[in-house]
PDB file as gemmi writes it, atoms N, CA and C in Angstrom:
CRYST1    1.000    1.000    1.000  90.00  90.00  90.00 P 1                      
ATOM      1  N   MET A   1       9.599   8.676  -2.904  1.00  0.00           N  
ATOM      2  CA  MET A   1       9.449   9.582  -3.970  1.00  0.00           C  
ATOM      3  C   MET A   1       7.997   9.784  -4.275  1.00  0.00           C  
ATOM      4  N   ARG A   2       7.577  11.074  -4.161  1.00  0.00           N  
ATOM      5  CA  ARG A   2       6.167  11.453  -4.460  1.00  0.00           C  
ATOM      6  C   ARG A   2       6.224  12.459  -5.588  1.00  0.00           C  
ATOM      7  N   ILE A   3       5.205  12.398  -6.442  1.00  0.00           N  
ATOM      8  CA  ILE A   3       5.003  13.330  -7.469  1.00  0.00           C  
ATOM      9  C   ILE A   3       4.546  14.675  -6.825  1.00  0.00           C  
ATOM     10  N   THR A   4       5.278  15.788  -7.025  1.00  0.00           N  
ATOM     11  CA  THR A   4       4.840  17.086  -6.512  1.00  0.00           C  
ATOM     12  C   THR A   4       4.306  18.014  -7.523  1.00  0.00           C  
ATOM     13  N   GLU A   5       4.647  17.879  -8.696  1.00  0.00           N  
ATOM     14  CA  GLU A   5       4.209  18.740  -9.895  1.00  0.00           C  
ATOM     15  C   GLU A   5       3.863  17.905 -11.043  1.00  0.00           C  
ATOM     16  N   HIS A   6       2.797  18.283 -11.696  1.00  0.00           N  
ATOM     17  CA  HIS A   6       2.358  17.566 -12.903  1.00  0.00           C  
ATOM     18  C   HIS A   6       1.660  18.643 -13.893  1.00  0.00           C  
ATOM     19  N   PRO A   7       1.894  18.558 -15.223  1.00  0.00           N  
ATOM     20  CA  PRO A   7       1.415  19.497 -16.082  1.00  0.00           C  
ATOM     21  C   PRO A   7      -0.114  19.589 -16.253  1.00  0.00           C  
ATOM     22  N   ILE A   8      -0.850  18.469 -15.786  1.00  0.00           N  
ATOM     23  CA  ILE A   8      -2.249  18.452 -15.877  1.00  0.00           C  
ATOM     24  C   ILE A   8      -2.982  18.320 -14.598  1.00  0.00           C  
ATOM     25  N   LEU A   9      -2.460  17.473 -13.721  1.00  0.00           N  
ATOM     26  CA  LEU A   9      -3.156  17.149 -12.399  1.00  0.00           C  
ATOM     27  C   LEU A   9      -2.634  18.115 -11.278  1.00  0.00           C  
ATOM     28  N   ASP A  10      -3.565  18.350 -10.440  1.00  0.00           N  
ATOM     29  CA  ASP A  10      -3.190  19.095  -9.149  1.00  0.00           C  
ATOM     30  C   ASP A  10      -3.127  18.052  -7.945  1.00  0.00           C  
ATOM     31  N   PHE A  11      -2.108  18.288  -7.144  1.00  0.00           N  
ATOM     32  CA  PHE A  11      -1.974  17.438  -6.010  1.00  0.00           C  
ATOM     33  C   PHE A  11      -2.159  18.205  -4.769  1.00  0.00           C  
ATOM     34  N   GLU A  12      -3.247  18.019  -4.158  1.00  0.00           N  
ATOM     35  CA  GLU A  12      -3.518  18.711  -2.847  1.00  0.00           C  
ATOM     36  C   GLU A  12      -3.188  17.772  -1.774  1.00  0.00           C  
ATOM     37  N   ARG A  13      -2.077  18.080  -1.088  1.00  0.00           N  
ATOM     38  CA  ARG A  13      -1.709  17.126   0.017  1.00  0.00           C  
ATOM     39  C   ARG A  13      -2.545  17.340   1.224  1.00  0.00           C  
ATOM     40  N   GLY A  14      -2.917  16.313   1.839  1.00  0.00           N  
ATOM     41  CA  GLY A  14      -3.573  16.428   3.088  1.00  0.00           C  
ATOM     42  C   GLY A  14      -2.625  16.527   4.225  1.00  0.00           C  
ATOM     43  N   GLU A  15      -3.026  16.262   5.434  1.00  0.00           N  
ATOM     44  CA  GLU A  15      -2.170  16.274   6.620  1.00  0.00           C  
ATOM     45  C   GLU A  15      -1.257  15.113   6.637  1.00  0.00           C  
ATOM     46  N   GLU A  16       0.026  15.293   7.028  1.00  0.00           N  
ATOM     47  CA  GLU A  16       0.990  14.343   7.131  1.00  0.00           C  
ATOM     48  C   GLU A  16       0.816  13.471   8.491  1.00  0.00           C  
ATOM     49  N   PHE A  17       0.977  12.217   8.446  1.00  0.00           N  
ATOM     50  CA  PHE A  17       0.925  11.380   9.707  1.00  0.00           C  
ATOM     51  C   PHE A  17       1.690  10.154   9.512  1.00  0.00           C  
ATOM     52  N   THR A  18       1.779   9.336  10.491  1.00  0.00           N  
ATOM     53  CA  THR A  18       2.604   8.042  10.442  1.00  0.00           C  
ATOM     54  C   THR A  18       1.651   6.957  10.446  1.00  0.00           C  
ATOM     55  N   PHE A  19       2.126   5.810   9.737  1.00  0.00           N  
ATOM     56  CA  PHE A  19       1.480   4.534   9.716  1.00  0.00           C  
ATOM     57  C   PHE A  19       2.555   3.440   9.832  1.00  0.00           C  
ATOM     58  N   PHE A  20       2.245   2.162   9.900  1.00  0.00           N  
ATOM     59  CA  PHE A  20       3.220   1.219  10.061  1.00  0.00           C  
ATOM     60  C   PHE A  20       3.117   0.093   9.041  1.00  0.00           C  
ATOM     61  N   PHE A  21       4.279  -0.293   8.444  1.00  0.00           N  
ATOM     62  CA  PHE A  21       4.258  -1.331   7.442  1.00  0.00           C  
ATOM     63  C   PHE A  21       5.272  -2.474   7.964  1.00  0.00           C  
ATOM     64  N   ASP A  22       4.785  -3.616   8.229  1.00  0.00           N  
ATOM     65  CA  ASP A  22       5.641  -4.692   8.682  1.00  0.00           C  
ATOM     66  C   ASP A  22       6.463  -4.186   9.878  1.00  0.00           C  
ATOM     67  N   GLY A  23       5.850  -3.418  10.735  1.00  0.00           N  
ATOM     68  CA  GLY A  23       6.509  -2.903  11.904  1.00  0.00           C  
ATOM     69  C   GLY A  23       7.417  -1.648  11.809  1.00  0.00           C  
ATOM     70  N   GLN A  24       7.566  -1.250  10.555  1.00  0.00           N  
ATOM     71  CA  GLN A  24       8.408  -0.075  10.247  1.00  0.00           C  
ATOM     72  C   GLN A  24       7.463   1.199  10.128  1.00  0.00           C  
ATOM     73  N   GLU A  25       7.901   2.309  10.790  1.00  0.00           N  
ATOM     74  CA  GLU A  25       7.087   3.489  10.713  1.00  0.00           C  
ATOM     75  C   GLU A  25       7.407   4.257   9.427  1.00  0.00           C  
ATOM     76  N   LEU A  26       6.305   4.578   8.687  1.00  0.00           N  
ATOM     77  CA  LEU A  26       6.367   5.295   7.455  1.00  0.00           C  
ATOM     78  C   LEU A  26       5.508   6.581   7.522  1.00  0.00           C  
ATOM     79  N   LYS A  27       5.729   7.544   6.587  1.00  0.00           N  
ATOM     80  CA  LYS A  27       4.869   8.724   6.579  1.00  0.00           C  
ATOM     81  C   LYS A  27       3.890   8.524   5.443  1.00  0.00           C  
ATOM     82  N   GLY A  28       2.656   9.119   5.715  1.00  0.00           N  
ATOM     83  CA  GLY A  28       1.691   9.159   4.625  1.00  0.00           C  
ATOM     84  C   GLY A  28       0.891  10.442   4.768  1.00  0.00           C  
ATOM     85  N   PHE A  29       0.155  10.755   3.685  1.00  0.00           N  
ATOM     86  CA  PHE A  29      -0.634  11.977   3.614  1.00  0.00           C  
ATOM     87  C   PHE A  29      -2.059  11.599   3.565  1.00  0.00           C  
ATOM     88  N   ASP A  30      -3.031  12.385   4.201  1.00  0.00           N  
ATOM     89  CA  ASP A  30      -4.369  12.220   4.092  1.00  0.00           C  
ATOM     90  C   ASP A  30      -4.850  12.231   2.669  1.00  0.00           C  
ATOM     91  N   GLY A  31      -5.617  11.301   2.159  1.00  0.00           N  
ATOM     92  CA  GLY A  31      -6.048  11.254   0.810  1.00  0.00           C  
ATOM     93  C   GLY A  31      -5.288  10.402  -0.194  1.00  0.00           C  
ATOM     94  N   GLU A  32      -4.087   9.916   0.171  1.00  0.00           N  
ATOM     95  CA  GLU A  32      -3.353   9.025  -0.716  1.00  0.00           C  
ATOM     96  C   GLU A  32      -3.584   7.594  -0.378  1.00  0.00           C  
ATOM     97  N   THR A  33      -3.408   6.753  -1.354  1.00  0.00           N  
ATOM     98  CA  THR A  33      -3.620   5.250  -1.157  1.00  0.00           C  
ATOM     99  C   THR A  33      -2.392   4.718  -0.379  1.00  0.00           C  
ATOM    100  N   ILE A  34      -2.704   3.474   0.175  1.00  0.00           N  
ATOM    101  CA  ILE A  34      -1.660   2.827   0.869  1.00  0.00           C  
ATOM    102  C   ILE A  34      -0.510   2.493  -0.033  1.00  0.00           C  
ATOM    103  N   ALA A  35      -0.816   2.081  -1.218  1.00  0.00           N  
ATOM    104  CA  ALA A  35       0.213   1.748  -2.228  1.00  0.00           C  
ATOM    105  C   ALA A  35       1.093   2.910  -2.473  1.00  0.00           C  
ATOM    106  N   ALA A  36       0.502   4.144  -2.718  1.00  0.00           N  
ATOM    107  CA  ALA A  36       1.271   5.396  -3.006  1.00  0.00           C  
ATOM    108  C   ALA A  36       2.153   5.682  -1.793  1.00  0.00           C  
ATOM    109  N   ALA A  37       1.632   5.583  -0.498  1.00  0.00           N  
ATOM    110  CA  ALA A  37       2.487   5.858   0.564  1.00  0.00           C  
ATOM    111  C   ALA A  37       3.657   4.907   0.756  1.00  0.00           C  
ATOM    112  N   LEU A  38       3.367   3.603   0.465  1.00  0.00           N  
ATOM    113  CA  LEU A  38       4.523   2.570   0.490  1.00  0.00           C  
ATOM    114  C   LEU A  38       5.533   2.828  -0.514  1.00  0.00           C  
ATOM    115  N   HIS A  39       5.027   3.140  -1.746  1.00  0.00           N  
ATOM    116  CA  HIS A  39       6.002   3.486  -2.811  1.00  0.00           C  
ATOM    117  C   HIS A  39       6.849   4.686  -2.441  1.00  0.00           C  
ATOM    118  N   ALA A  40       6.304   5.756  -1.979  1.00  0.00           N  
ATOM    119  CA  ALA A  40       6.988   6.858  -1.454  1.00  0.00           C  
ATOM    120  C   ALA A  40       7.990   6.577  -0.419  1.00  0.00           C  
ATOM    121  N   GLY A  41       7.727   5.566   0.356  1.00  0.00           N  
ATOM    122  CA  GLY A  41       8.580   5.076   1.431  1.00  0.00           C  
ATOM    123  C   GLY A  41       9.620   4.171   0.990  1.00  0.00           C  
ATOM    124  N   GLY A  42       9.710   3.860  -0.259  1.00  0.00           N  
ATOM    125  CA  GLY A  42      10.687   2.952  -0.839  1.00  0.00           C  
ATOM    126  C   GLY A  42      10.337   1.529  -0.892  1.00  0.00           C  
ATOM    127  N   VAL A  43       9.048   1.145  -0.553  1.00  0.00           N  
ATOM    128  CA  VAL A  43       8.693  -0.281  -0.667  1.00  0.00           C  
ATOM    129  C   VAL A  43       8.128  -0.561  -2.042  1.00  0.00           C  
ATOM    130  N   ARG A  44       8.841  -1.424  -2.752  1.00  0.00           N  
ATOM    131  CA  ARG A  44       8.576  -1.849  -4.067  1.00  0.00           C  
ATOM    132  C   ARG A  44       7.958  -3.239  -4.228  1.00  0.00           C  
ATOM    133  N   VAL A  45       8.279  -4.089  -3.229  1.00  0.00           N  
ATOM    134  CA  VAL A  45       7.703  -5.505  -3.302  1.00  0.00           C  
ATOM    135  C   VAL A  45       6.593  -5.595  -2.379  1.00  0.00           C  
ATOM    136  N   LEU A  46       5.451  -5.905  -2.922  1.00  0.00           N  
ATOM    137  CA  LEU A  46       4.141  -5.933  -2.222  1.00  0.00           C  
ATOM    138  C   LEU A  46       3.710  -7.269  -1.777  1.00  0.00           C  
ATOM    139  N   GLY A  47       4.397  -8.286  -2.324  1.00  0.00           N  
ATOM    140  CA  GLY A  47       4.110  -9.709  -2.017  1.00  0.00           C  
ATOM    141  C   GLY A  47       4.862 -10.641  -2.881  1.00  0.00           C  
ATOM    142  N   HIS A  48       4.529 -11.921  -2.893  1.00  0.00           N  
ATOM    143  CA  HIS A  48       5.254 -12.835  -3.676  1.00  0.00           C  
ATOM    144  C   HIS A  48       4.229 -13.807  -4.311  1.00  0.00           C  
ATOM    145  N   SER A  49       4.552 -14.356  -5.509  1.00  0.00           N  
ATOM    146  CA  SER A  49       3.634 -15.252  -6.149  1.00  0.00           C  
ATOM    147  C   SER A  49       3.412 -16.550  -5.364  1.00  0.00           C  
ATOM    148  N   HIS A  50       2.288 -17.096  -5.390  1.00  0.00           N  
ATOM    149  CA  HIS A  50       1.980 -18.284  -4.546  1.00  0.00           C  
ATOM    150  C   HIS A  50       2.777 -19.552  -4.888  1.00  0.00           C  
ATOM    151  N   ILE A  51       3.105 -19.690  -6.108  1.00  0.00           N  
ATOM    152  CA  ILE A  51       3.716 -20.948  -6.508  1.00  0.00           C  
ATOM    153  C   ILE A  51       5.205 -20.752  -6.663  1.00  0.00           C  
ATOM    154  N   MET A  52       5.729 -19.747  -7.422  1.00  0.00           N  
ATOM    155  CA  MET A  52       7.120 -19.568  -7.697  1.00  0.00           C  
ATOM    156  C   MET A  52       7.779 -18.658  -6.564  1.00  0.00           C  
ATOM    157  N   HIS A  53       7.027 -18.035  -5.718  1.00  0.00           N  
ATOM    158  CA  HIS A  53       7.507 -17.152  -4.789  1.00  0.00           C  
ATOM    159  C   HIS A  53       8.405 -16.009  -5.303  1.00  0.00           C  
ATOM    160  N   ARG A  54       7.996 -15.554  -6.397  1.00  0.00           N  
ATOM    161  CA  ARG A  54       8.733 -14.381  -7.024  1.00  0.00           C  
ATOM    162  C   ARG A  54       8.133 -13.120  -6.410  1.00  0.00           C  
ATOM    163  N   PRO A  55       8.894 -11.999  -6.335  1.00  0.00           N  
ATOM    164  CA  PRO A  55       8.454 -10.843  -5.826  1.00  0.00           C  
ATOM    165  C   PRO A  55       7.372 -10.144  -6.797  1.00  0.00           C  
ATOM    166  N   ARG A  56       6.385  -9.528  -6.254  1.00  0.00           N  
ATOM    167  CA  ARG A  56       5.351  -8.845  -6.946  1.00  0.00           C  
ATOM    168  C   ARG A  56       5.251  -7.349  -6.583  1.00  0.00           C  
ATOM    169  N   GLY A  57       5.066  -6.537  -7.597  1.00  0.00           N  
ATOM    170  CA  GLY A  57       4.984  -5.129  -7.150  1.00  0.00           C  
ATOM    171  C   GLY A  57       3.602  -4.650  -7.628  1.00  0.00           C  
ATOM    172  N   LEU A  58       3.458  -3.377  -7.742  1.00  0.00           N  
ATOM    173  CA  LEU A  58       2.179  -2.770  -8.116  1.00  0.00           C  
ATOM    174  C   LEU A  58       1.955  -3.098  -9.610  1.00  0.00           C  
ATOM    175  N   PHE A  59       0.708  -3.511  -9.939  1.00  0.00           N  
ATOM    176  CA  PHE A  59       0.430  -3.932 -11.310  1.00  0.00           C  
ATOM    177  C   PHE A  59      -0.602  -3.079 -11.970  1.00  0.00           C  
ATOM    178  N   CYS A  60      -1.891  -3.196 -11.656  1.00  0.00           N  
ATOM    179  CA  CYS A  60      -2.938  -2.408 -12.245  1.00  0.00           C  
ATOM    180  C   CYS A  60      -3.198  -1.007 -11.623  1.00  0.00           C  
ATOM    181  N   ALA A  61      -3.109  -0.963 -10.317  1.00  0.00           N  
ATOM    182  CA  ALA A  61      -3.356   0.261  -9.582  1.00  0.00           C  
ATOM    183  C   ALA A  61      -4.739   0.782  -9.651  1.00  0.00           C  
ATOM    184  N   ILE A  62      -5.720  -0.130 -10.056  1.00  0.00           N  
ATOM    185  CA  ILE A  62      -7.113   0.322 -10.098  1.00  0.00           C  
ATOM    186  C   ILE A  62      -8.048  -0.689  -9.355  1.00  0.00           C  
ATOM    187  N   GLY A  63      -7.472  -1.679  -8.671  1.00  0.00           N  
ATOM    188  CA  GLY A  63      -8.285  -2.579  -7.934  1.00  0.00           C  
ATOM    189  C   GLY A  63      -8.779  -3.778  -8.640  1.00  0.00           C  
ATOM    190  N   ASN A  64      -8.297  -4.042  -9.878  1.00  0.00           N  
ATOM    191  CA  ASN A  64      -8.721  -5.297 -10.592  1.00  0.00           C  
ATOM    192  C   ASN A  64      -8.026  -6.592 -10.507  1.00  0.00           C  
ATOM    193  N   CYS A  65      -6.778  -6.401 -10.218  1.00  0.00           N  
ATOM    194  CA  CYS A  65      -5.891  -7.676  -9.983  1.00  0.00           C  
ATOM    195  C   CYS A  65      -5.695  -8.009  -8.529  1.00  0.00           C  
ATOM    196  N   SER A  66      -4.919  -8.907  -8.193  1.00  0.00           N  
ATOM    197  CA  SER A  66      -4.667  -9.350  -6.834  1.00  0.00           C  
ATOM    198  C   SER A  66      -3.231  -9.218  -6.439  1.00  0.00           C  
ATOM    199  N   SER A  67      -2.470  -8.360  -7.144  1.00  0.00           N  
ATOM    200  CA  SER A  67      -0.983  -8.253  -6.848  1.00  0.00           C  
ATOM    201  C   SER A  67      -0.766  -7.472  -5.634  1.00  0.00           C  
ATOM    202  N   CYS A  68      -1.651  -6.677  -5.163  1.00  0.00           N  
ATOM    203  CA  CYS A  68      -1.439  -5.776  -4.061  1.00  0.00           C  
ATOM    204  C   CYS A  68      -2.223  -6.140  -2.779  1.00  0.00           C  
ATOM    205  N   LEU A  69      -2.681  -7.383  -2.651  1.00  0.00           N  
ATOM    206  CA  LEU A  69      -3.382  -7.779  -1.502  1.00  0.00           C  
ATOM    207  C   LEU A  69      -2.492  -7.756  -0.182  1.00  0.00           C  
ATOM    208  N   MET A  70      -2.906  -7.199   0.852  1.00  0.00           N  
ATOM    209  CA  MET A  70      -2.207  -7.089   2.132  1.00  0.00           C  
ATOM    210  C   MET A  70      -3.244  -7.246   3.216  1.00  0.00           C  
ATOM    211  N   VAL A  71      -2.579  -7.387   4.455  1.00  0.00           N  
ATOM    212  CA  VAL A  71      -3.404  -7.425   5.653  1.00  0.00           C  
ATOM    213  C   VAL A  71      -3.357  -5.976   6.224  1.00  0.00           C  
ATOM    214  N   VAL A  72      -4.497  -5.407   6.416  1.00  0.00           N  
ATOM    215  CA  VAL A  72      -4.700  -4.013   6.936  1.00  0.00           C  
ATOM    216  C   VAL A  72      -5.426  -3.941   8.169  1.00  0.00           C  
ATOM    217  N   ASP A  73      -4.791  -3.549   9.251  1.00  0.00           N  
ATOM    218  CA  ASP A  73      -5.366  -3.583  10.627  1.00  0.00           C  
ATOM    219  C   ASP A  73      -5.954  -4.962  10.918  1.00  0.00           C  
ATOM    220  N   GLY A  74      -5.313  -6.009  10.575  1.00  0.00           N  
ATOM    221  CA  GLY A  74      -5.767  -7.394  10.899  1.00  0.00           C  
ATOM    222  C   GLY A  74      -6.729  -8.015   9.858  1.00  0.00           C  
ATOM    223  N   GLU A  75      -7.185  -7.178   8.852  1.00  0.00           N  
ATOM    224  CA  GLU A  75      -8.108  -7.818   7.904  1.00  0.00           C  
ATOM    225  C   GLU A  75      -7.263  -8.088   6.645  1.00  0.00           C  
ATOM    226  N   PRO A  76      -7.358  -9.391   6.248  1.00  0.00           N  
ATOM    227  CA  PRO A  76      -6.621  -9.852   4.991  1.00  0.00           C  
ATOM    228  C   PRO A  76      -7.313  -9.405   3.664  1.00  0.00           C  
ATOM    229  N   ASN A  77      -6.551  -9.642   2.587  1.00  0.00           N  
ATOM    230  CA  ASN A  77      -7.082  -9.356   1.226  1.00  0.00           C  
ATOM    231  C   ASN A  77      -7.638  -8.007   0.995  1.00  0.00           C  
ATOM    232  N   ILE A  78      -6.896  -6.944   1.509  1.00  0.00           N  
ATOM    233  CA  ILE A  78      -7.248  -5.570   1.126  1.00  0.00           C  
ATOM    234  C   ILE A  78      -6.458  -5.157   0.008  1.00  0.00           C  
ATOM    235  N   ARG A  79      -7.037  -4.604  -1.035  1.00  0.00           N  
ATOM    236  CA  ARG A  79      -6.447  -4.130  -2.178  1.00  0.00           C  
ATOM    237  C   ARG A  79      -5.833  -2.751  -1.892  1.00  0.00           C  
ATOM    238  N   ILE A  80      -4.530  -2.646  -1.569  1.00  0.00           N  
ATOM    239  CA  ILE A  80      -3.963  -1.486  -1.111  1.00  0.00           C  
ATOM    240  C   ILE A  80      -3.862  -0.371  -2.157  1.00  0.00           C  
ATOM    241  N   CYS A  81      -4.073  -0.690  -3.450  1.00  0.00           N  
ATOM    242  CA  CYS A  81      -3.937   0.280  -4.546  1.00  0.00           C  
ATOM    243  C   CYS A  81      -5.160   1.245  -4.509  1.00  0.00           C  
ATOM    244  N   VAL A  82      -6.231   0.854  -3.943  1.00  0.00           N  
ATOM    245  CA  VAL A  82      -7.487   1.636  -3.831  1.00  0.00           C  
ATOM    246  C   VAL A  82      -7.900   2.102  -2.459  1.00  0.00           C  
ATOM    247  N   GLU A  83      -7.255   1.483  -1.397  1.00  0.00           N  
ATOM    248  CA  GLU A  83      -7.577   1.733  -0.062  1.00  0.00           C  
ATOM    249  C   GLU A  83      -6.703   2.909   0.417  1.00  0.00           C  
ATOM    250  N   LYS A  84      -7.389   3.936   1.120  1.00  0.00           N  
ATOM    251  CA  LYS A  84      -6.656   5.122   1.632  1.00  0.00           C  
ATOM    252  C   LYS A  84      -6.003   4.719   2.830  1.00  0.00           C  
ATOM    253  N   VAL A  85      -4.825   5.376   2.986  1.00  0.00           N  
ATOM    254  CA  VAL A  85      -4.005   5.228   4.185  1.00  0.00           C  
ATOM    255  C   VAL A  85      -4.491   6.088   5.295  1.00  0.00           C  
ATOM    256  N   LYS A  86      -4.415   5.583   6.578  1.00  0.00           N  
ATOM    257  CA  LYS A  86      -4.882   6.438   7.665  1.00  0.00           C  
ATOM    258  C   LYS A  86      -3.823   6.438   8.776  1.00  0.00           C  
ATOM    259  N   SER A  87      -3.960   7.411   9.642  1.00  0.00           N  
ATOM    260  CA  SER A  87      -3.090   7.643  10.724  1.00  0.00           C  
ATOM    261  C   SER A  87      -3.082   6.398  11.670  1.00  0.00           C  
ATOM    262  N   GLY A  88      -1.839   5.924  12.009  1.00  0.00           N  
ATOM    263  CA  GLY A  88      -1.806   4.811  12.834  1.00  0.00           C  
ATOM    264  C   GLY A  88      -2.025   3.328  12.258  1.00  0.00           C  
ATOM    265  N   MET A  89      -2.422   3.325  11.012  1.00  0.00           N  
ATOM    266  CA  MET A  89      -2.806   2.065  10.350  1.00  0.00           C  
ATOM    267  C   MET A  89      -1.653   1.105  10.376  1.00  0.00           C  
ATOM    268  N   ARG A  90      -2.042  -0.187  10.517  1.00  0.00           N  
ATOM    269  CA  ARG A  90      -1.002  -1.178  10.471  1.00  0.00           C  
ATOM    270  C   ARG A  90      -1.223  -2.037   9.239  1.00  0.00           C  
ATOM    271  N   VAL A  91      -0.174  -2.015   8.388  1.00  0.00           N  
ATOM    272  CA  VAL A  91      -0.234  -2.706   7.096  1.00  0.00           C  
ATOM    273  C   VAL A  91       0.818  -3.850   7.156  1.00  0.00           C  
ATOM    274  N   GLU A  92       0.461  -5.079   6.713  1.00  0.00           N  
ATOM    275  CA  GLU A  92       1.398  -6.139   6.792  1.00  0.00           C  
ATOM    276  C   GLU A  92       1.351  -6.976   5.407  1.00  0.00           C  
ATOM    277  N   THR A  93       2.563  -7.375   5.031  1.00  0.00           N  
ATOM    278  CA  THR A  93       2.615  -8.273   3.939  1.00  0.00           C  
ATOM    279  C   THR A  93       1.851  -9.518   4.160  1.00  0.00           C  
ATOM    280  N   GLN A  94       0.979  -9.865   3.121  1.00  0.00           N  
ATOM    281  CA  GLN A  94       0.176 -11.016   3.304  1.00  0.00           C  
ATOM    282  C   GLN A  94       0.953 -12.240   2.856  1.00  0.00           C  
ATOM    283  N   GLN A  95       0.922 -13.380   3.562  1.00  0.00           N  
ATOM    284  CA  GLN A  95       1.428 -14.596   3.290  1.00  0.00           C  
ATOM    285  C   GLN A  95       0.358 -15.529   2.679  1.00  0.00           C  
ATOM    286  N   GLY A  96       0.530 -15.978   1.438  1.00  0.00           N  
ATOM    287  CA  GLY A  96      -0.421 -16.865   0.804  1.00  0.00           C  
ATOM    288  C   GLY A  96      -1.689 -16.230   0.539  1.00  0.00           C  
ATOM    289  N   LYS A  97      -2.844 -16.918   0.702  1.00  0.00           N  
ATOM    290  CA  LYS A  97      -4.120 -16.312   0.427  1.00  0.00           C  
ATOM    291  C   LYS A  97      -4.789 -15.571   1.586  1.00  0.00           C  
ATOM    292  N   GLY A  98      -4.130 -15.535   2.703  1.00  0.00           N  
ATOM    293  CA  GLY A  98      -4.665 -14.748   3.790  1.00  0.00           C  
ATOM    294  C   GLY A  98      -5.731 -15.580   4.529  1.00  0.00           C  
ATOM    295  N   CYS A  99      -5.902 -15.417   5.888  1.00  0.00           N  
ATOM    296  CA  CYS A  99      -6.937 -16.106   6.591  1.00  0.00           C  
ATOM    297  C   CYS A  99      -7.519 -15.175   7.644  1.00  0.00           C  
ATOM    298  N   LEU A 100      -8.732 -15.240   7.900  1.00  0.00           N  
ATOM    299  CA  LEU A 100      -9.393 -14.515   8.917  1.00  0.00           C  
ATOM    300  C   LEU A 100      -8.969 -15.072  10.259  1.00  0.00           C  
ATOM    301  N   ARG A 101      -8.830 -14.231  11.258  1.00  0.00           N  
ATOM    302  CA  ARG A 101      -8.495 -14.644  12.603  1.00  0.00           C  
ATOM    303  C   ARG A 101      -9.695 -15.076  13.395  1.00  0.00           C  
TER     304      ARG A 101                                                      
END                                                                             
């Protein structure tokens, strides 16, 4: 689900392309964040809490919290709420605190 009309904001969609989330192919648009593209693709759980392993979704959407950290193109701890999605990008659910390879 993507917002297409808004009484105040204009949404200028960029070019449509595909990217991958945990091996699944999803659609994204140039200029939107990874979190927005995942949400539009039906992904609501972005990770799990470290201690209780409860599901976590989008929280602040401005890059201040750590609820949306994921591995993007092999790099851990990327805040997907502020990172733009790109064609062919590989996004993976991050397990724990993430580690560099």
